[in-house]
C-alpha positions as CSV (number, residue, x, y, z in Angstrom):
1,M,27.4,42.2,0.2
2,T,28.5,40.3,3.3
3,T,30.1,37.0,3.6
4,T,32.1,35.0,6.1
5,Q,34.2,32.5,4.2
6,N,34.5,29.8,6.8
7,Q,30.9,29.9,7.9
8,N,29.4,30.1,4.5
9,R,31.4,27.3,2.7
10,Y,29.6,23.9,2.3
11,D,30.0,20.8,0.3
12,V,26.5,21.2,-1.1
13,I,23.9,24.0,-1.2
14,I,20.3,22.9,-1.9
15,A,17.7,25.3,-3.0
16,G,14.3,24.4,-1.5
17,A,13.3,22.9,1.9
18,G,10.5,20.7,0.5
19,P,10.5,17.0,0.9
20,V,12.9,16.4,-2.0
21,G,15.5,19.0,-0.9
22,L,15.2,17.8,2.7
23,F,15.6,14.1,1.8
24,L,18.6,14.8,-0.4
25,A,20.1,16.8,2.5
26,C,19.6,13.8,4.8
27,E,21.3,11.5,2.3
28,L,24.3,13.8,1.9
29,A,24.6,14.5,5.6
30,L,24.4,10.7,6.4
31,A,27.5,10.4,4.2
32,K,29.3,13.1,6.3
33,C,28.9,16.0,3.8
34,S,28.2,19.6,5.0
35,V,24.9,20.8,3.6
36,L,23.1,24.1,3.5
37,I,19.4,24.4,2.5
38,L,18.2,27.9,1.4
39,E,14.4,28.2,1.4
40,K,12.7,31.3,0.2
41,A,9.6,30.9,2.4
42,E,9.9,32.4,5.9
43,S,7.8,29.5,7.4
44,S,7.1,25.9,6.4
45,N,3.4,26.5,7.3
46,T,1.1,27.7,4.5
47,Q,-2.6,27.9,4.1
48,L,-2.5,25.6,1.1
49,K,-1.1,22.8,3.3
50,Q,-4.4,22.9,5.2
51,L,-6.2,21.5,2.2
52,P,-6.8,17.8,2.3
53,F,-5.4,17.6,-1.2
54,G,-2.1,18.0,0.5
55,V,-2.5,14.4,1.3
56,R,-0.2,12.3,-0.9
57,G,0.1,8.6,-1.6
58,L,3.7,7.3,-1.2
59,S,4.6,4.6,-3.7
60,A,6.6,1.4,-3.1
61,P,10.1,2.9,-4.0
62,S,9.5,5.9,-1.7
63,I,8.3,3.7,1.2
64,E,11.3,1.4,0.7
65,A,13.6,4.4,0.8
66,L,12.2,5.8,4.0
67,Y,12.1,2.3,5.6
68,R,15.8,1.8,4.7
69,R,16.7,5.0,6.4
70,G,14.7,4.4,9.5
71,L,12.2,7.1,8.7
72,L,9.0,5.2,8.0
73,D,8.1,4.7,11.7
74,E,8.1,8.4,12.2
75,L,5.2,8.9,9.8
76,E,1.9,8.7,11.8
77,I,-1.0,9.5,9.4
78,H,-0.9,6.2,7.5
79,K,-1.1,4.3,10.8
80,T,-4.7,5.4,11.2
81,L,-5.6,4.2,7.7
82,K,-6.1,0.7,6.3
83,N,-3.1,-1.2,5.2
84,P,-3.3,-1.8,1.4
85,H,-2.3,-5.4,2.1
86,Q,-5.3,-6.0,4.3
87,H,-8.3,-7.4,2.5
88,A,-6.4,-8.0,-0.7
89,K,-6.9,-11.7,-0.4
90,Q,-10.4,-11.4,0.9
91,G,-11.9,-10.1,-2.3
92,A,-12.8,-6.7,-0.8
93,Q,-13.7,-3.9,-3.3
94,R,-12.4,-0.9,-1.5
95,Q,-11.0,1.7,-3.9
96,I,-7.2,1.9,-3.5
97,G,-6.2,4.0,-6.5
98,H,-7.2,5.5,-9.8
99,F,-6.1,6.2,-13.4
100,A,-7.8,9.2,-15.0
101,G,-10.5,9.1,-12.3
102,I,-11.2,5.4,-13.0
103,P,-10.8,3.4,-9.7
104,F,-9.1,0.1,-9.2
105,T,-10.0,-2.0,-6.1
106,E,-8.2,-4.3,-3.8
107,G,-10.1,-7.3,-4.8
108,N,-8.9,-7.0,-8.4
109,V,-5.2,-6.5,-7.7
110,D,-3.2,-9.7,-7.6
111,M,-0.1,-8.9,-5.6
112,T,1.2,-12.5,-6.0
113,K,2.3,-11.6,-9.6
114,W,5.0,-9.3,-8.1
115,E,7.5,-12.0,-7.4
116,H,10.0,-9.7,-5.6
117,R,7.4,-8.6,-3.1
118,L,8.2,-10.8,-0.1
119,E,6.1,-11.3,3.0
120,S,8.6,-9.1,4.9
121,S,8.3,-6.2,2.3
122,P,6.8,-2.9,3.5
123,D,3.5,-1.7,2.2
124,V,3.2,-0.9,-1.5
125,S,1.3,2.3,-0.8
126,L,0.5,4.6,2.2
127,M,-0.9,8.1,2.8
128,T,0.9,11.1,4.2
129,T,0.8,14.8,3.8
130,M,3.4,17.3,2.6
131,E,3.4,18.9,6.1
132,E,4.2,15.6,7.8
133,M,6.9,14.7,5.3
134,E,8.6,18.1,5.7
135,T,8.4,17.9,9.5
136,V,9.9,14.4,9.7
137,L,12.6,15.1,7.1
138,A,13.5,18.5,8.6
139,R,13.9,16.9,12.0
140,R,16.2,14.2,10.6
141,A,18.2,16.7,8.6
142,E,18.8,19.0,11.5
143,S,19.8,16.0,13.7
144,L,22.4,15.2,11.0
145,G,23.8,18.7,11.1
146,V,22.1,20.2,8.0
147,D,21.9,24.0,8.1
148,I,18.4,25.2,7.1
149,K,18.0,28.9,6.4
150,R,14.4,30.0,5.8
151,G,13.6,33.4,4.2
152,Y,16.6,33.1,1.9
153,A,15.7,33.2,-1.8
154,I,18.5,32.5,-4.3
155,T,18.9,35.6,-6.4
156,D,21.9,34.5,-8.5
157,F,24.8,32.1,-8.6
158,Q,28.1,31.7,-10.5
159,Q,30.0,28.5,-10.9
160,A,33.7,27.9,-11.5
161,D,36.0,24.9,-11.7
162,A,36.3,24.6,-7.9
163,G,32.8,25.4,-6.8
164,V,29.6,27.5,-6.9
165,T,29.0,31.0,-5.3
166,V,25.4,31.5,-4.4
167,Q,23.8,34.8,-3.7
168,S,20.7,35.4,-1.6
169,G,20.1,39.1,-1.3
170,D,23.1,40.6,0.5
171,S,24.3,37.1,1.7
172,V,26.8,35.1,-0.2
173,F,27.5,31.3,0.3
174,Q,30.0,29.0,-1.3
175,S,29.8,25.3,-2.0
176,K,31.3,22.6,-4.2
177,W,27.9,21.8,-5.7
178,L,24.5,23.3,-6.0
179,V,21.2,21.4,-6.4
180,G,17.9,23.0,-7.4
181,C,15.0,21.4,-5.5
182,D,13.1,24.6,-5.7
183,G,9.9,23.5,-7.5
184,A,8.1,24.0,-10.8
185,R,9.2,27.6,-11.1
186,S,12.8,26.8,-10.1
187,V,15.1,29.8,-10.0
188,V,18.1,27.5,-10.2
189,R,16.8,26.0,-13.4
190,K,16.2,29.4,-15.0
191,L,19.5,30.9,-13.9
192,G,21.4,27.7,-14.9
193,N,20.0,28.0,-18.5
194,F,18.5,24.5,-18.4
195,E,16.2,23.7,-21.3
196,F,12.7,22.7,-20.1
197,A,10.9,20.9,-22.9
198,G,7.4,19.5,-23.1
199,T,3.8,20.1,-23.7
200,E,1.3,22.8,-22.9
201,P,-1.7,22.4,-20.6
202,E,-5.2,21.2,-21.5
203,F,-6.9,22.4,-18.4
204,T,-6.9,24.7,-15.3
205,G,-7.2,22.8,-12.1
206,Y,-8.6,24.3,-8.9
207,S,-8.1,23.2,-5.3
208,T,-10.5,24.9,-3.0
209,R,-12.0,25.1,0.5
210,V,-15.4,26.6,0.3
211,D,-18.8,26.9,2.1
212,I,-21.6,25.2,0.1
213,A,-25.2,26.1,0.6
214,D,-26.5,22.9,-1.0
215,P,-23.6,20.3,-1.0
216,E,-26.1,17.5,-1.8
217,K,-26.2,18.7,-5.3
218,L,-22.6,17.5,-5.8
219,K,-21.9,13.8,-6.0
220,P,-19.2,12.6,-3.5
221,G,-15.9,11.4,-4.8
222,R,-14.3,11.9,-8.2
223,N,-16.7,12.6,-11.0
224,V,-15.7,12.9,-14.7
225,T,-18.4,14.8,-16.6
226,E,-18.9,16.0,-20.2
227,R,-17.3,19.3,-19.3
228,G,-14.4,18.2,-17.0
229,M,-13.9,16.7,-13.6
230,Y,-14.8,17.6,-10.0
231,L,-13.9,15.9,-6.8
232,Q,-15.6,16.4,-3.4
233,S,-13.6,14.4,-0.9
234,Q,-15.5,15.8,2.1
235,P,-17.9,18.7,2.5
236,G,-16.3,22.0,1.6
237,F,-13.2,20.7,-0.1
238,V,-13.6,20.7,-3.9
239,V,-11.2,20.0,-6.8
240,I,-12.2,21.0,-10.3
241,Q,-10.6,20.4,-13.7
242,D,-11.8,22.9,-16.3
243,F,-10.6,22.1,-19.9
244,D,-9.8,25.7,-20.9
245,G,-6.3,25.0,-22.2
246,G,-4.9,26.4,-18.9
247,A,-6.0,29.9,-19.8
248,F,-7.3,31.0,-16.4
249,H,-4.1,29.7,-14.6
250,A,-2.0,31.6,-17.1
251,S,-4.0,34.8,-16.7
252,E,-2.9,35.1,-13.1
253,Q,-6.3,36.7,-12.3
254,P,-7.6,36.7,-8.7
255,I,-9.5,33.5,-7.8
256,T,-12.9,34.9,-6.7
257,L,-15.9,33.1,-5.2
258,Q,-18.0,34.1,-8.2
259,H,-15.5,32.6,-10.6
260,V,-15.1,29.3,-8.7
261,Q,-18.9,29.0,-8.5
262,E,-19.3,29.6,-12.3
263,V,-16.6,26.9,-13.1
264,L,-18.1,24.4,-10.7
265,R,-21.6,24.9,-12.0
266,R,-20.5,24.4,-15.6
267,V,-18.3,21.4,-14.9
268,S,-20.7,19.6,-12.5
269,G,-23.8,20.5,-14.5
270,T,-25.6,21.7,-11.4
271,D,-26.8,25.0,-10.0
272,V,-24.8,24.5,-6.8
273,T,-24.3,27.7,-4.7
274,L,-21.1,28.7,-2.9
275,T,-21.4,31.1,0.0
276,A,-17.7,31.6,0.9
277,L,-14.2,30.9,-0.5
278,H,-11.6,30.3,2.1
279,I,-8.6,28.9,0.3
280,A,-8.0,28.4,-3.5
281,T,-5.1,27.7,-5.8
282,T,-4.8,26.8,-9.4
283,W,-2.6,24.4,-11.3
284,T,-2.4,22.8,-14.8
285,D,-1.3,19.6,-16.6
286,R,1.6,21.4,-18.2
287,A,4.2,18.6,-18.7
288,R,7.8,19.5,-19.0
289,Q,11.2,18.0,-18.3
290,A,14.7,19.4,-18.2
291,T,16.6,17.9,-21.2
292,D,19.6,17.5,-18.8
293,Y,19.7,17.3,-15.1
294,R,23.2,18.7,-14.7
295,N,25.1,21.8,-15.9
296,G,28.6,21.7,-14.6
297,R,28.4,21.8,-10.8
298,V,24.6,22.4,-10.7
299,F,22.0,19.7,-10.6
300,L,18.2,19.6,-10.7
301,A,15.9,17.3,-8.8
302,G,12.1,17.0,-8.1
303,D,9.7,19.5,-9.7
304,A,12.7,21.6,-10.7
305,A,13.6,18.9,-13.2
306,H,10.1,17.8,-14.2
307,I,6.5,19.0,-13.9
308,H,3.2,17.3,-14.7
309,A,-0.4,17.2,-13.6
310,P,-0.7,16.0,-10.0
311,L,-3.0,13.1,-11.1
312,G,-2.3,10.1,-9.0
313,G,0.2,12.1,-6.8
314,Q,3.3,10.8,-8.5
315,G,5.3,14.0,-8.4
316,L,6.4,13.6,-4.8
317,N,7.5,10.0,-5.4
318,L,9.4,11.0,-8.5
319,G,11.3,13.7,-6.6
320,L,12.1,11.4,-3.6
321,G,13.5,8.9,-6.1
322,D,15.7,11.6,-7.6
323,A,17.1,12.5,-4.1
324,M,17.8,8.8,-3.2
325,N,19.6,8.3,-6.5
326,L,21.7,11.5,-6.5
327,G,22.6,11.6,-2.8
328,W,25.1,8.8,-2.5
329,K,26.6,9.5,-5.9
330,L,27.3,13.2,-5.1
331,A,28.6,12.2,-1.6
332,A,31.1,9.7,-3.2
333,T,32.2,12.4,-5.6
334,I,32.8,14.9,-2.8
335,H,34.8,12.3,-0.8
336,R,36.8,11.5,-4.0
337,S,35.8,7.8,-3.9
338,A,33.5,7.9,-6.9
339,P,34.4,5.9,-10.0
340,E,34.6,7.9,-13.2
341,G,31.3,8.7,-14.7
342,L,29.2,7.9,-11.5
343,L,27.5,11.3,-11.5
344,D,26.5,10.9,-15.2
345,T,24.4,7.9,-14.1
346,Y,22.0,10.2,-12.2
347,Y,20.6,11.6,-15.4
348,A,20.9,8.3,-17.3
349,E,18.8,6.5,-14.7
350,R,16.3,9.1,-13.6
351,F,15.5,10.9,-16.9
352,P,13.7,7.8,-18.3
353,V,11.7,7.3,-15.1
354,G,10.6,10.9,-15.2
355,M,9.7,10.6,-18.9
356,K,7.4,7.6,-18.2
357,V,5.6,9.5,-15.4
358,L,5.0,12.5,-17.7
359,D,3.6,10.2,-20.4
360,W,1.5,8.5,-17.7
361,S,0.1,12.0,-16.8
362,R,-0.5,13.0,-20.4
363,A,-2.4,9.7,-21.0
364,Q,-4.7,10.4,-18.1
365,V,-5.5,13.9,-19.4
366,A,-6.2,12.5,-22.9
367,I,-8.8,10.1,-21.5
368,M,-10.4,12.8,-19.3
369,K,-10.9,15.4,-22.1
370,P,-14.6,16.2,-22.6
371,D,-15.0,14.9,-26.2
372,A,-16.5,11.8,-27.8
373,W,-13.1,10.3,-28.6
374,S,-11.9,10.5,-25.0
375,R,-15.1,9.2,-23.6
376,A,-14.8,6.2,-25.9
377,L,-11.2,5.6,-24.5
378,Y,-12.5,6.2,-21.0
379,S,-15.1,3.4,-21.4
380,I,-12.5,0.9,-22.8
381,I,-9.9,1.6,-20.1
382,S,-12.7,1.2,-17.5
383,D,-13.4,-2.3,-18.8
384,V,-9.7,-3.2,-18.7
385,M,-9.2,-1.9,-15.2
386,N,-12.2,-4.0,-14.0
387,T,-10.2,-7.2,-14.7
388,H,-7.6,-8.8,-12.5
389,D,-4.8,-8.4,-15.0
390,G,-5.8,-4.8,-15.8
391,A,-6.1,-3.7,-12.2
392,T,-2.8,-5.4,-11.3
393,Y,-1.0,-3.6,-14.2
394,F,-2.4,-0.2,-13.3
395,A,-1.7,-0.7,-9.6
396,G,1.8,-1.7,-10.4
397,R,2.4,1.4,-12.4
398,V,0.8,3.8,-9.9
399,W,2.7,2.3,-7.0
400,G,6.1,2.1,-8.8
401,I,6.4,-1.6,-8.4
402,H,8.2,-2.1,-11.7
403,T,10.7,0.8,-11.4
404,H,13.9,-0.4,-13.0
405,Y,17.2,1.0,-14.2
406,D,18.9,-0.4,-17.2
407,L,22.3,-1.4,-16.0
408,G,23.3,-3.2,-19.1
409,S,22.9,-6.9,-18.2
410,N,20.2,-9.5,-17.9
411,Q,21.2,-10.8,-14.5
412,P,18.1,-11.7,-12.4
413,W,16.7,-8.6,-10.6
414,L,19.6,-6.3,-11.8
415,G,18.6,-2.7,-11.7
416,Y,15.6,-3.4,-9.4
417,S,15.0,-2.4,-5.8
418,V,16.5,-5.2,-3.5
419,P,13.7,-7.4,-2.1
420,N,13.4,-7.1,1.7
421,F,15.0,-10.5,2.4
422,E,14.3,-11.7,5.9
423,L,17.4,-13.4,7.4
424,E,17.5,-16.3,9.8
425,D,17.8,-14.0,12.9
426,G,14.6,-12.2,11.9
427,K,16.3,-9.0,10.7
428,T,15.5,-7.7,7.2
429,I,17.7,-6.1,4.6
430,G,15.8,-2.8,4.8
431,E,16.5,-2.6,8.5
432,L,20.3,-3.0,7.9
433,M,20.7,-0.1,5.4
434,G,20.4,2.8,7.7
435,D,24.0,3.8,7.4
436,G,23.7,4.5,3.7
437,K,26.5,2.1,2.7
438,G,26.5,-0.5,0.0
439,L,25.8,-4.1,1.0
440,L,26.9,-7.5,-0.2
441,I,24.4,-10.2,0.9
442,D,26.1,-13.6,0.8
443,F,23.5,-16.4,1.4
444,G,26.3,-19.0,1.1
445,S,29.0,-17.5,3.3
446,D,31.7,-17.6,0.6
447,D,35.1,-16.5,1.8
448,S,36.2,-15.4,-1.7
449,L,33.3,-12.9,-1.8
450,K,34.1,-11.7,1.7
451,A,37.7,-11.0,0.7
452,L,36.6,-9.0,-2.4
453,V,34.5,-6.8,-0.2
454,A,37.3,-6.3,2.3
455,E,39.5,-4.9,-0.4
456,S,36.9,-2.3,-1.2
457,G,37.4,-0.4,2.0
458,D,34.4,0.7,4.1
459,H,32.1,1.5,1.2
460,I,30.4,-2.0,1.3
461,R,29.3,-4.0,4.2
462,Y,29.5,-7.8,4.0
463,L,26.5,-9.7,5.3
464,A,26.4,-13.5,5.4
465,G,23.5,-15.8,6.3
466,C,20.5,-17.6,4.8
467,A,17.1,-16.0,4.1
468,K,13.6,-17.4,4.3
469,N,13.2,-16.8,0.6
470,Q,16.3,-16.1,-1.5
471,L,14.5,-16.0,-4.9
472,G,17.0,-18.5,-6.3
473,L,20.0,-16.2,-5.6
474,S,23.2,-17.1,-3.8
475,S,24.5,-13.5,-3.4
476,V,23.5,-9.9,-4.1
477,L,25.4,-6.6,-4.3
478,V,23.2,-3.6,-3.3
479,R,24.0,0.0,-4.0
480,P,23.5,2.6,-1.2
481,D,20.1,3.6,-2.8
482,G,18.9,0.0,-2.5
483,I,19.3,-0.9,-6.2
484,I,20.7,-4.3,-7.1
485,A,24.1,-3.9,-8.9
486,W,25.0,-7.5,-9.2
487,T,23.6,-11.0,-8.5
488,S,24.8,-14.5,-8.7
489,Q,23.0,-17.9,-8.5
490,D,26.1,-20.0,-7.8
491,N,28.8,-17.6,-6.4
492,R,31.2,-18.4,-9.2
493,D,31.0,-15.1,-10.9
494,T,33.6,-13.4,-8.8
495,N,34.9,-11.4,-11.8
496,G,31.5,-10.1,-12.4
497,L,31.3,-9.0,-8.7
498,L,34.7,-7.3,-9.0
499,R,33.5,-5.4,-12.1
500,A,30.4,-4.2,-10.3
501,I,32.4,-3.1,-7.3
502,V,34.7,-1.1,-9.5
503,R,31.8,0.4,-11.5
504,W,29.8,1.6,-8.5
505,F,32.2,1.9,-5.6
C-alpha cells in the first residue's frame, strides 16, 4: 500500500460524489475544513442520467438551503418551467404534484395557510436534474478547495480514537471523520456495521427508454391500473410498477426487450409493441433506515442512511437536509467550538424526518396495490385531495413546508426554518446567510442583545433593523442551517437567548 501522510490527511472524508456528498462537502469547506470526496465511478456521466426520470422536484427546505448559500441562481432548468406560485391565485388547474399517482392542482392549494411563507420567500417547489445538481455542487465544492477523487472505491476503513484510516485499493487516506454518502448499497454502512431496519418491497419498478411501434395504445401521464402503474411522460420514456414483491429486481436477471414488453402489456392491459430497448434500470419500494446515523467517527447521510421508493422524489430532498444539518455541527466539532452533545442532535433531528418520509412512501404503495382494498382507499384519498384543505395538506407534505425539529420549547416558530424576512433596505435573510454562520436578527436594535452576541465570538452575526413582516417577533436566533433556535416577542428573555447561544454555539 502507498500513502503520503501529509497529502492524504483531511478533516473529513466523504464517500460518494452525488448531490448529498457534494453539498455536505460544500458546507464543511465553507467552514474552513479540509475535505476529500472518494467516488467509485470514474465519471459523473452515466446513461441513466439521460432518462427524464432523472428530473427531480426540489422541496421548500432544499430550495431554501441552496438559496441561503447562493446556489439557487446557478440552477437553470427550473427557469424554463412555470413558477409554482404563478396561477395559484388564479384558480388554474395545472397538476403540480401527486400522492400515489393522485394529482393535486394549483387551484386547490391555499398557500395563505402557510403563515411563515412570506412574499419574499423563494419558491416552494422547482425542477432540476441529478446531473445539474451534481454539476453545480461540484463546481462550488472545487472552488472551496474540496479534493474530489473519482475512480476511488472505498474497500475498507478502520477507526481509532484520533481518526479514521480509509483504504481505496492500494491508496490509504486519513481523516478525523468519515461520512458515508455512498447511496442505497453503501459500503460505509456495511463496513461500519450499521443496522438497516425496515420493510421489504411490494413491487419492481422499471425506468426505461424504448422505441414503441404503437405509442397511442398507452395513455399519457401516470396511470394506476388493476395490475400496477405505468407512466409515459413523453414518447419512448416509460416507467412501470409491477407488484411482484420485488422479485425481478432481486433476481438480478438481465433486463431484456421481451421482458419489459411483457410487463408493460400486463400492467397497461394493452398489446403495445416495443421494437427497441435503449436504457433500462430497476428499483423497488424497499424501505429501510439505519437505526443510528453515527458509529464513533463514522456518519451516514442520504440514501446510505435511508432508502424508500422514489415516489414523489423525496429522497434527494431528504439527503440534502441531512447534509445541511450535519455540516455545521461537524465543522464546529472539528474546530473545537461545539458545545457538548451537538453531534448527537444530528440523529435526534434527522431520524424522525426520515422516518416520516419512509412512512409517506409506504402509504403511497399501500394505496397503489392492485387489490380491492387499495382501490377503495385510492378512491377516498382522491376525493380528499380534490378539496382545498386536502390538496393544501398533501402539497405541504410533499414540499416539506412543515418540516420541524423538536427543540424542547413552545416558542413561536422554534425548530422551523427561518422565514425569509425582508429588511428595510430590501435585503432578505436568505441573502445574508452565505457565510454559513449563525445569525441574530434584532428587529428592535436592542444593545443588550448585541452585547450577548459580541461575547459569543465570531460564530454569530448580529443584524439589526425592521422587516416588512416580522410575524409578531422582536428578535430571532438562527442556526447556520437556517433553523430558528430562539425567538422573542418583547426582547426581555435575555436569559433564554444566552441559554440558546450556549446550547448551539
